[in-house]
C-alpha positions, 0 to 999 in steps of 0.5 A: 545527498545532492538534490536531483532536479527536474530534467533528470531521470528518476527510476522505479523498479516495478511497472504496476499502477503505483509505478504508473502514478509515480511516473505521472507525478515525476513527469508533471514535475519535469522529470524523465522516467525509467521503469524496470519490469518483466511485463512488456505491457506494464501500466508504468512502462506504457507511460514512461520515457524508458521501459526496461522489461527484464526480471527484477534480478537481471543484472543487465537490466539493473545496469541499464536502469542505473545507467539511465536513472539519477535516483531509483525507487520501488513501487512494491515491497517484493522486489528482491532486496539484493536488487536494490542493494545492487543498484545502490552501489551506483545510484541513490535508492529510496527506500533502501534495501534494509527497510524493504527486506524488513517489510518482506518478512513478518517476523522481522517486521514485528520485531521492528515494531516492538523495538519502536515501542509500537503495540502489535497483536500477541503473536508467536513465530511458527517455524517447526512442528515443535513450535506449533505444539508449544503455541500458548493457548491464549493465542487461539483463535488466531490468524496464521500468516506466512512470514513472506509474500503475503498481501491482500489477504493472501497467505492467511488462514483463521485457526481456532484450535491447535489441530487447525493450526497444525493443518493450516501450517501444513497447507501453507507448505510448512514455511515460516509463519506468524500466528497472531491472536484474533482480537476484537476489531472495531475498524482499520485505519492507515497512516502515510508518512514521508521522510526525507534524507535530512530526517524531515517528516510529514504525514497525511491525515489517518485514513479509515479503511474497509477491506472485503476478502482481504482486499481494500474496498473503501477508504474514507478521510475527513474530520472526525472519521477516527477518534482523536486518541486513535488518530494521534496515536497512529500518527505517532506510531507511524512516525516512530516506525519510520524514524526507527528505520531511518527511512527515506521515502513514502511509508504506509503503516496499517493499524487495527482499532480495537473495540476498547479503543486501543490501537495495534499495528498490522503491517507496513508497506515501504511505498505509496499505498492503495489507501492513499490514492485519495490524496491525488484529488483531495490534497494539494500534494499527493503521496506520489509527489511526496515519493518524487520529492523524497527520492529527489532530495527536495523539500517536503511540504506538509500536505494539506487536505482541501476536501473530504474524500471517499475512495472506492477500489475498482476490481476486475469483477465489475467488468463481469456483471452477473457472471458475464463470461465476456468483459463489459465496460462498466457505466463510466459515463454515468459515474462521471456525471456525479458531482465530485467524481474522479475516475482513475483507471490504471491502463491494464489491458485485461480485466480479471476478477480480483485484479485492481483495475482502478479507483474512484474518489468522491470529493465534496464539502460535506461527508454525508453528501459524499457518502450518498454520491458514493452509494449511488456510484457503487449502485451504478457499478454493481459494488456492494451497498452500503459501503460501510459496516 
């Protein structure tokens, strides 16, 4: 691949907040940008040089994007793989359609993990009533997950018995699912890697994550935030998964760390990830700059974390304190008066409960001081306290 140099145009399929932060990174490095998204008011489209507001499968829209952009990426995994294949006929597309299609299907995803020698929770594929009846008893209690289109806890149901499993599968519409054995979880973590077209691969430190209601709430990254053995294995596993795909781009792999200290992989996201947003403020190279570099065929500098960091996800619920019917602006001025506070809002026109509206990263020299500041910020915003569990 010949490097696509600044002054060229980089395209992104998807106009959400991840696309917006990619656009900002690309523009800072001297690129023009083009976004394809069906929302005429998409966050990324609002800040891009070009905004093609068509459906992701629209042939004319894809042709316009390929005509504008010298290389193309995506900001979320549910873009039709066929659209990426179509674009790849004319332009470099990173990541490729194969990797994205595997991430879209939990069955194929788990098969890939196993093939890479990475442990995942014991599981069974559920595609028929007969398979429900034949589920081994040792997989219960478990979590039933739809094989496709599940994210942020959507499409997931806990089941404790075969009868509950059958009922949950019917509620899911009898679509293909995966039943995962419920394991004794200590905490969750994730690793973000970036792999170039030449096979060069770099990574960020493992990130310790806390989810609430299936949505990421807090990410914390500092020395000793994860036991050394789990940190090392999570990095090795994420690299193996990326190498097994011959992946080009930024990839996030999420893991469960169990009560006995062992590690199992949960899922992967073929794009930058919510848990990596702290890199914008605490690293010399962010996950979005690495996305630009992998797409453009530029050298990958190993990222360096210069500050401990704690990130808070900001959902639209903050705009409706105490069930206020009308949106009220949170106390941004008070939050920004705190030391080390970095506010990122995503340019979404309307706040809605459960909608990702932004994030707040706290950086500093000492993690205990950062945690104290983050607790105070959470109190100002009406977030649950304490931030850890």
